[in-house]
SEVEX-343054 format. One record per residue (C-alpha): residue number from 1; residue in three letters; chain; y, x, z negated. Coordinates in nm, 4 decimals. Example, Ala and Ser with C-alpha at 12.3 -4.5 7.8 and 13.67 -1.06 7.14 Angstrom:
<atoms>
1:ALA:A:-0.4500:1.2300:-0.7800
2:SER:A:-0.1060:1.3670:-0.7140
</atoms>
This chain:
<atoms>
1:UNK:A:-1.2584:-0.0991:-3.0061
2:UNK:A:-1.3340:-0.4555:-2.8845
3:UNK:A:-1.2493:-0.5459:-2.5250
4:UNK:A:-0.9312:-0.7461:-2.4606
5:UNK:A:-0.9895:-1.0899:-2.3125
6:UNK:A:-0.8295:-1.1652:-1.9759
7:UNK:A:-0.7975:-1.4720:-1.7551
8:UNK:A:-0.7791:-1.5326:-1.3818
9:UNK:A:-0.6265:-1.8572:-1.2537
10:UNK:A:-0.6298:-1.9573:-0.8862
11:UNK:A:-0.3807:-2.1909:-0.7232
12:UNK:A:-0.6508:-2.4530:-0.6691
13:UNK:A:-0.7170:-2.4664:-1.0454
14:UNK:A:-1.0223:-2.2420:-1.0784
15:UNK:A:-0.9985:-2.0613:-1.4150
16:UNK:A:-1.2205:-1.7609:-1.4945
17:UNK:A:-1.2500:-1.5553:-1.8117
18:UNK:A:-1.3310:-1.1834:-1.8307
19:UNK:A:-1.2150:-0.8616:-1.9923
20:UNK:A:-0.8956:-0.6694:-1.9244
21:UNK:A:-0.8988:-0.3481:-1.7214
22:UNK:A:-0.6075:-0.1252:-1.6307
23:UNK:A:-0.2749:-0.2176:-1.7866
24:UNK:A:-0.2574:-0.4948:-2.0456
25:UNK:A:-0.0194:-0.7523:-1.8993
26:UNK:A:0.0276:-1.0201:-1.6344
27:UNK:A:0.0375:-1.0024:-1.2552
28:UNK:A:0.0349:-1.2434:-0.9618
29:UNK:A:-0.0187:-1.2343:-0.5880
30:UNK:A:-0.2304:-1.3639:-0.3038
31:UNK:A:-0.5975:-1.3225:-0.3932
32:UNK:A:-0.8332:-1.1966:-0.1232
33:UNK:A:-1.1573:-1.0015:-0.1050
34:UNK:A:-1.2735:-0.6764:0.0512
35:UNK:A:-1.6411:-0.6356:0.1380
36:UNK:A:-1.6420:-0.2541:0.1592
37:UNK:A:-1.9228:-0.0878:-0.0344
38:UNK:A:-1.7149:0.2223:-0.1071
39:UNK:A:-1.3593:0.3537:-0.0863
40:UNK:A:-1.1983:0.1538:-0.3659
41:UNK:A:-0.9193:0.4078:-0.4198
42:UNK:A:-0.8272:0.4065:-0.0503
43:UNK:A:-0.8190:0.0255:-0.0586
44:UNK:A:-0.5922:0.0110:-0.3632
45:UNK:A:-0.3453:0.2604:-0.2126
46:UNK:A:-0.3285:0.0967:0.1323
47:UNK:A:0.0305:-0.0378:0.1621
48:UNK:A:-0.1011:-0.3315:0.3669
49:UNK:A:-0.2310:-0.4787:0.0384
50:UNK:A:0.1136:-0.4956:-0.1185
51:UNK:A:0.1562:-0.8319:-0.2926
52:UNK:A:-0.2176:-0.9039:-0.3054
53:UNK:A:-0.4817:-0.9243:-0.5777
54:UNK:A:-0.7996:-0.7593:-0.4517
55:UNK:A:-1.1507:-0.8795:-0.5304
56:UNK:A:-1.4088:-0.6061:-0.4746
57:UNK:A:-1.7376:-0.7592:-0.3618
58:UNK:A:-1.9303:-0.4434:-0.4547
59:UNK:A:-2.0871:-0.5017:-0.7957
60:UNK:A:-2.0057:-0.1588:-0.9472
61:UNK:A:-1.6499:-0.0279:-0.9357
62:UNK:A:-1.5177:0.2928:-1.0919
63:UNK:A:-1.8489:0.4790:-1.1006
64:UNK:A:-1.7225:0.7810:-0.9012
65:UNK:A:-1.3748:0.8096:-1.0534
66:UNK:A:-1.0599:0.9000:-0.8612
67:UNK:A:-0.9209:1.2038:-0.6798
68:UNK:A:-0.5824:1.2654:-0.5181
69:UNK:A:-0.7333:1.3363:-0.1735
70:UNK:A:-0.8513:0.9765:-0.1404
71:UNK:A:-0.5095:0.8119:-0.1540
72:UNK:A:-0.3674:0.6373:0.1518
73:UNK:A:-0.0193:0.6381:-0.0031
74:UNK:A:0.1465:0.7836:-0.3110
75:UNK:A:0.0226:0.5154:-0.5512
76:UNK:A:-0.1693:0.1850:-0.5677
77:UNK:A:0.0046:-0.0946:-0.3794
78:UNK:A:-0.2138:-0.3871:-0.4895
79:UNK:A:-0.0735:-0.6479:-0.7266
80:UNK:A:-0.3944:-0.6792:-0.9255
81:UNK:A:-0.7680:-0.6182:-0.9309
82:UNK:A:-1.0781:-0.8326:-0.9876
83:UNK:A:-1.4222:-0.6729:-1.0273
84:UNK:A:-1.7666:-0.7532:-1.1596
85:UNK:A:-1.9056:-0.4462:-1.3376
86:UNK:A:-1.6310:-0.1943:-1.4221
87:UNK:A:-1.7242:0.1624:-1.5139
88:UNK:A:-1.5030:0.3810:-1.7335
89:UNK:A:-1.7426:0.6723:-1.6782
90:UNK:A:-1.7927:0.8561:-1.3494
91:UNK:A:-2.0516:1.0905:-1.2051
92:UNK:A:-1.8632:1.2762:-0.9290
93:UNK:A:-1.7883:1.6315:-1.0396
94:UNK:A:-1.4715:1.6594:-0.8293
95:UNK:A:-1.3115:1.3581:-0.9981
96:UNK:A:-1.0655:1.4442:-1.2735
97:UNK:A:-0.9765:1.0944:-1.3853
98:UNK:A:-1.1553:0.7655:-1.4494
99:UNK:A:-1.0492:0.4537:-1.2621
100:UNK:A:-0.9355:0.3042:-1.5934
101:UNK:A:-0.7056:0.6004:-1.6574
102:UNK:A:-0.5806:0.5788:-1.2982
103:UNK:A:-0.5004:0.2062:-1.3237
104:UNK:A:-0.3273:0.2543:-1.6569
105:UNK:A:-0.1203:0.5421:-1.5172
106:UNK:A:-0.0028:0.3286:-1.2249
107:UNK:A:0.0482:0.0077:-1.4257
108:UNK:A:-0.2131:-0.2007:-1.2407
109:UNK:A:-0.3352:-0.5142:-1.4195
110:UNK:A:-0.6959:-0.6197:-1.3649
111:UNK:A:-0.9905:-0.8211:-1.4875
112:UNK:A:-1.3631:-0.7371:-1.5015
113:UNK:A:-1.6856:-0.9179:-1.5915
114:UNK:A:-1.6062:-1.1840:-1.3324
115:UNK:A:-1.8785:-1.3367:-1.1149
116:UNK:A:-1.7316:-1.1972:-0.7945
117:UNK:A:-2.0152:-1.3345:-0.5789
118:UNK:A:-1.9208:-1.6859:-0.6868
119:UNK:A:-1.5496:-1.6096:-0.6503
120:UNK:A:-1.5874:-1.4757:-0.2961
121:UNK:A:-1.7891:-1.7815:-0.1920
122:UNK:A:-1.5097:-1.9940:-0.3394
123:UNK:A:-1.2412:-1.8067:-0.1452
124:UNK:A:-1.4425:-1.8293:0.1771
125:UNK:A:-1.4580:-2.2063:0.1311
126:UNK:A:-1.1075:-2.2700:-0.0027
127:UNK:A:-0.9171:-1.9870:0.1663
128:UNK:A:-0.6858:-1.7106:0.0454
129:UNK:A:-0.4363:-1.8426:-0.2097
130:UNK:A:-0.2096:-1.7298:-0.4876
131:UNK:A:-0.3545:-1.6335:-0.8245
132:UNK:A:-0.2547:-1.4818:-1.1570
133:UNK:A:-0.4294:-1.2390:-1.3923
134:UNK:A:-0.3221:-1.2053:-1.7539
135:UNK:A:-0.4458:-1.0353:-2.0676
136:UNK:A:-0.1453:-1.1521:-2.2749
137:UNK:A:-0.0977:-1.5193:-2.1820
138:UNK:A:-0.3090:-1.8141:-2.2936
139:UNK:A:-0.4799:-2.0355:-2.0334
140:UNK:A:-0.2166:-2.3033:-2.0988
141:UNK:A:0.0637:-2.0604:-2.0059
142:UNK:A:-0.0862:-1.9357:-1.6800
143:UNK:A:-0.0004:-2.2302:-1.4553
144:UNK:A:0.3744:-2.2006:-1.5144
145:UNK:A:0.3696:-1.8290:-1.4291
146:UNK:A:0.1562:-1.8859:-1.1212
147:UNK:A:0.4231:-2.1142:-0.9728
148:UNK:A:0.6612:-1.8151:-0.9637
149:UNK:A:0.4394:-1.6184:-0.7229
150:UNK:A:0.5804:-1.6361:-0.3642
151:UNK:A:0.3698:-1.7625:-0.0733
152:UNK:A:0.2544:-1.4862:0.1619
153:UNK:A:0.3271:-1.7094:0.4603
154:UNK:A:0.6841:-1.6295:0.5651
155:UNK:A:0.7124:-1.3257:0.3366
156:UNK:A:0.8630:-0.9986:0.4666
157:UNK:A:0.7163:-0.7069:0.2709
158:UNK:A:0.7180:-0.4018:0.4974
159:UNK:A:1.0677:-0.2948:0.3988
160:UNK:A:0.9471:-0.2768:0.0364
161:UNK:A:0.6723:-0.0228:0.1064
162:UNK:A:0.8322:0.1726:0.3919
163:UNK:A:0.9738:0.5201:0.3409
164:UNK:A:1.3426:0.5176:0.2516
165:UNK:A:1.4201:0.8232:0.4643
166:UNK:A:1.2583:0.9975:0.7621
167:UNK:A:0.9983:1.2667:0.6981
168:UNK:A:0.7882:1.4998:0.9101
169:UNK:A:0.4117:1.5446:0.9268
170:UNK:A:0.2227:1.8194:1.1118
171:UNK:A:0.3122:2.1484:1.2761
172:UNK:A:0.6759:2.1556:1.3875
173:UNK:A:0.5628:2.3594:1.6899
174:UNK:A:0.2988:2.1090:1.7995
175:UNK:A:0.3516:2.0131:2.1660
176:UNK:A:0.3402:1.6333:2.1305
177:UNK:A:0.6128:1.4517:1.9389
178:UNK:A:0.5341:1.1067:1.7966
179:UNK:A:0.7931:0.8781:1.6363
180:UNK:A:0.6171:0.6496:1.3885
181:UNK:A:0.7777:0.3340:1.2557
182:UNK:A:0.6604:0.3028:0.8963
183:UNK:A:0.5839:-0.0575:0.8056
184:UNK:A:0.3336:0.0642:0.5438
185:UNK:A:0.1618:0.3546:0.7169
186:UNK:A:-0.1677:0.4992:0.5905
187:UNK:A:-0.2037:0.8739:0.5387
188:UNK:A:-0.5182:0.8950:0.7492
189:UNK:A:-0.3307:0.7656:1.0539
190:UNK:A:-0.1004:1.0653:1.0261
191:UNK:A:-0.3999:1.2966:0.9773
192:UNK:A:-0.5599:1.1657:1.2972
193:UNK:A:-0.2439:1.2199:1.5001
194:UNK:A:-0.1793:1.5663:1.3572
195:UNK:A:-0.5426:1.6677:1.4198
196:UNK:A:-0.4861:1.5912:1.7891
197:UNK:A:-0.1977:1.8323:1.8328
198:UNK:A:0.0890:1.6024:1.7388
199:UNK:A:0.3870:1.6413:1.5135
200:UNK:A:0.4968:1.3085:1.3695
201:UNK:A:0.8397:1.2027:1.2535
202:UNK:A:0.7996:0.8979:1.0293
203:UNK:A:1.0969:0.6602:1.0239
204:UNK:A:1.1874:0.3739:0.7854
205:UNK:A:1.0894:0.0266:0.9036
206:UNK:A:1.4435:-0.0804:0.9935
207:UNK:A:1.5359:0.2289:1.1951
208:UNK:A:1.7020:0.1547:1.5289
209:UNK:A:1.5749:0.2968:1.8569
210:UNK:A:1.8881:0.5067:1.9053
211:UNK:A:1.8193:0.6973:1.5842
212:UNK:A:1.4569:0.7692:1.6781
213:UNK:A:1.5494:0.8739:2.0318
214:UNK:A:1.7685:1.1525:1.8892
215:UNK:A:1.4440:1.3242:1.7903
216:UNK:A:1.3250:1.3065:2.1560
217:UNK:A:0.9748:1.1678:2.0930
218:UNK:A:0.7082:1.1640:2.3649
219:UNK:A:0.5591:0.8411:2.2322
220:UNK:A:0.5957:0.5749:1.9648
221:UNK:A:0.3523:0.4578:1.6987
222:UNK:A:0.3795:0.1169:1.5251
223:UNK:A:0.2061:0.1242:1.1877
224:UNK:A:0.0100:-0.1159:0.9736
225:UNK:A:0.1781:-0.2909:0.6822
226:UNK:A:0.1946:-0.6009:0.4616
227:UNK:A:0.3462:-0.9459:0.5024
228:UNK:A:0.4068:-1.2020:0.7740
229:UNK:A:0.4952:-1.0483:1.1138
230:UNK:A:0.6582:-1.3723:1.2314
231:UNK:A:0.9602:-1.3141:1.0035
232:UNK:A:1.0167:-0.9508:1.1061
233:UNK:A:1.2785:-1.0107:1.3716
234:UNK:A:1.4383:-0.6716:1.3089
235:UNK:A:1.1095:-0.4979:1.3967
236:UNK:A:1.0414:-0.7140:1.7017
237:UNK:A:1.3843:-0.6266:1.8433
238:UNK:A:1.3111:-0.2566:1.7925
239:UNK:A:0.9700:-0.2846:1.9601
240:UNK:A:1.1321:-0.4534:2.2619
241:UNK:A:1.3802:-0.1669:2.2838
242:UNK:A:1.0997:0.0891:2.2574
243:UNK:A:0.9096:-0.0783:2.5417
244:UNK:A:1.2192:-0.0523:2.7606
245:UNK:A:1.2122:0.3280:2.7272
246:UNK:A:0.8867:0.3390:2.9235
247:UNK:A:0.7333:0.5804:2.6718
248:UNK:A:0.3739:0.5250:2.5514
249:UNK:A:0.3318:0.2915:2.2545
250:UNK:A:0.0336:0.2497:2.0210
251:UNK:A:0.0197:-0.0104:1.7426
252:UNK:A:-0.2293:-0.0718:1.4625
253:UNK:A:-0.2712:-0.3925:1.2589
254:UNK:A:0.0836:-0.5164:1.1802
255:UNK:A:0.2056:-0.2905:1.4613
256:UNK:A:-0.0338:-0.4743:1.6933
257:UNK:A:0.1050:-0.8106:1.5843
258:UNK:A:0.4649:-0.6960:1.6328
259:UNK:A:0.3867:-0.5696:1.9829
260:UNK:A:0.2329:-0.9075:2.0643
261:UNK:A:0.5354:-1.0985:1.9336
262:UNK:A:0.7676:-0.8677:2.1286
263:UNK:A:0.5746:-0.9718:2.4405
264:UNK:A:0.6160:-1.3446:2.3745
265:UNK:A:0.2913:-1.4110:2.1908
266:UNK:A:0.2701:-1.5696:1.8449
267:UNK:A:0.0725:-1.5118:1.5248
268:UNK:A:-0.0762:-1.7322:1.2550
269:UNK:A:-0.2104:-1.6946:0.9015
270:UNK:A:-0.5883:-1.6887:0.8818
271:UNK:A:-0.7983:-1.8961:0.6440
272:UNK:A:-0.9177:-1.5965:0.4413
273:UNK:A:-0.8627:-1.2973:0.6682
274:UNK:A:-1.0746:-0.9952:0.7614
275:UNK:A:-1.1093:-0.7221:0.4975
276:UNK:A:-1.4003:-0.4823:0.5012
277:UNK:A:-1.5748:-0.1935:0.6759
278:UNK:A:-1.8347:-0.3593:0.8986
279:UNK:A:-1.6509:-0.5980:1.1288
280:UNK:A:-1.8049:-0.6113:1.4790
281:UNK:A:-1.5631:-0.5840:1.7718
282:UNK:A:-1.6311:-0.5846:2.1453
283:UNK:A:-1.4283:-0.3653:2.3777
284:UNK:A:-1.3829:-0.5887:2.6813
285:UNK:A:-1.2826:-0.2934:2.8999
286:UNK:A:-1.5883:-0.0754:2.8353
287:UNK:A:-1.8269:-0.3520:2.7336
288:UNK:A:-1.9235:-0.1530:2.4234
289:UNK:A:-1.9404:-0.2757:2.0659
290:UNK:A:-1.7676:-0.1098:1.7716
291:UNK:A:-1.8101:-0.1406:1.3969
292:UNK:A:-1.4620:-0.1454:1.2523
293:UNK:A:-1.2608:-0.1309:0.9326
294:UNK:A:-1.0243:-0.4266:0.8971
295:UNK:A:-0.7561:-0.5485:0.6601
296:UNK:A:-0.5418:-0.8378:0.7773
297:UNK:A:-0.4551:-1.1949:0.6888
298:UNK:A:-0.2565:-1.2705:1.0050
299:UNK:A:-0.3769:-1.2576:1.3654
300:UNK:A:-0.2425:-1.2992:1.7194
301:UNK:A:-0.2778:-1.6575:1.8405
302:UNK:A:-0.5259:-1.6626:2.1297
303:UNK:A:-0.3636:-1.9804:2.2628
304:UNK:A:-0.0380:-1.7939:2.3213
305:UNK:A:-0.1846:-1.5178:2.5408
306:UNK:A:-0.0959:-1.7112:2.8541
307:UNK:A:0.2727:-1.6891:2.7575
308:UNK:A:0.2897:-1.3460:2.9195
309:UNK:A:0.0715:-1.2652:3.2216
310:UNK:A:0.1478:-0.8962:3.1632
311:UNK:A:-0.0625:-0.9003:2.8431
312:UNK:A:-0.4342:-0.8306:2.8711
313:UNK:A:-0.6766:-0.8875:2.5818
314:UNK:A:-0.8904:-0.5738:2.5397
315:UNK:A:-1.0892:-0.6386:2.2206
316:UNK:A:-1.2417:-0.9434:2.0502
317:UNK:A:-1.3942:-0.9969:1.7065
318:UNK:A:-1.7580:-1.0912:1.7557
319:UNK:A:-1.7735:-1.3147:1.4477
320:UNK:A:-1.4891:-1.5521:1.5308
321:UNK:A:-1.3520:-1.4434:1.8734
322:UNK:A:-1.0085:-1.3622:1.7317
323:UNK:A:-0.7964:-1.1153:1.9301
324:UNK:A:-0.8524:-0.7575:1.8202
325:UNK:A:-0.6646:-0.5658:2.0880
326:UNK:A:-0.4173:-0.6005:2.3748
327:UNK:A:-0.2541:-0.3825:2.6395
328:UNK:A:0.0339:-0.4306:2.8794
329:UNK:A:-0.0435:-0.4137:3.2504
330:UNK:A:0.2991:-0.2868:3.3536
331:UNK:A:0.3708:-0.0453:3.0672
332:UNK:A:0.1896:0.2271:2.8746
333:UNK:A:0.1505:0.0206:2.5603
334:UNK:A:-0.1557:-0.0997:2.3702
335:UNK:A:-0.2582:-0.2015:2.0189
336:UNK:A:-0.5511:-0.3040:1.8022
337:UNK:A:-0.5750:-0.5365:1.5046
338:UNK:A:-0.8263:-0.3215:1.3182
339:UNK:A:-0.8052:0.0307:1.1702
340:UNK:A:-0.9452:0.3075:1.3945
341:UNK:A:-0.8475:0.5705:1.1348
342:UNK:A:-1.0953:0.3906:0.9025
343:UNK:A:-1.0391:0.5454:0.5627
344:UNK:A:-1.2848:0.4357:0.4389
345:UNK:A:-1.5073:0.3083:0.7166
346:UNK:A:-1.6843:0.3875:1.0455
347:UNK:A:-1.5418:0.6239:1.3071
348:UNK:A:-1.6456:0.4220:1.6149
349:UNK:A:-1.2859:0.3528:1.7187
350:UNK:A:-1.1177:0.6895:1.6802
351:UNK:A:-1.1242:0.7251:2.0589
352:UNK:A:-0.8098:0.5098:2.0542
353:UNK:A:-0.6086:0.8041:1.9195
354:UNK:A:-0.7432:1.0168:2.2052
355:UNK:A:-0.6478:0.7400:2.4478
356:UNK:A:-0.2930:0.7423:2.3121
357:UNK:A:-0.2619:1.1211:2.3429
358:UNK:A:-0.4015:1.1151:2.6969
359:UNK:A:-0.1506:0.8461:2.7897
360:UNK:A:0.1332:1.0656:2.6608
361:UNK:A:0.0074:1.3696:2.8527
362:UNK:A:-0.0192:1.1670:3.1728
363:UNK:A:0.3318:1.0323:3.1267
364:UNK:A:0.4679:1.3840:3.0730
365:UNK:A:0.2905:1.5031:3.3889
366:UNK:A:0.4407:1.2198:3.5920
367:UNK:A:0.7865:1.2905:3.4492
368:UNK:A:0.7553:1.6582:3.5338
</atoms>
């Protein structure tokens, strides 16, 4: 059966032709690229990618199939997919399903046979922007549909991917109780907390402090997630209330940005963001370097750090000096912009989970 033709149109007018993969149809979103050499299923199921079309820079995608254990949420959250060489066959014996079957099952529209090296260079030069993929529309029809895609700047998306009701993870008899605000939490974050002797109660993004306090948590976790943190006033108010409890707080990615905003700092949208598995970060406290997994299009504004003398920058990105971590001097609260749970990615930064647990144990000792 001959391949179905598909088109990709960027907001700046770049039009590319390829072949359809996944569902036959049309999809739009902000187009961005991930430089990871592996872990495509984890990338597609990361809720932080909600509303985005992902370009995989790795030339071969689909060659090891899919398995349920490699999902970071219940289903793919990406809006669309762009790849170079797409494989409908796979070699891994534990895989039960091809990537094509997986994308079809979850209604993900994509395009293959695209020169992704050229496309990534284009996005690095022009910046992240909206795009549309279609295997049913003609090139002349694409522009009108592309105008309907909302701008990521100023878009609140966490409430769309958050759990609708609280749920529990881990052993109910575990000694440490963590309340996690779900703005788009990844499964491997929960695994890392549970592996360290925690039980985690995951709450919907818009849950008030009073509701979480009924569960009597020992500490609070602020998760990753999609969208613009600057328009999440409901979450910022909750983070401020959490800080007033004096209990330990740990934030990752969007959670890091919300903690910063709650402390008077600001954020801005990056030119093309950080998305990949080999981003170099320096820990300013220890002086050590870390290779990190990252996925973000917004970042804390370094110019606003002086707005709160209680905020200390703890980590910097070695490529562009953007802020990668902060902590509060007067409270037991800290956060990082990158992903220490790294699924996929390096494990250099998993000490941050240990740091959080140690902080909780110290707080409990003081309280006792």
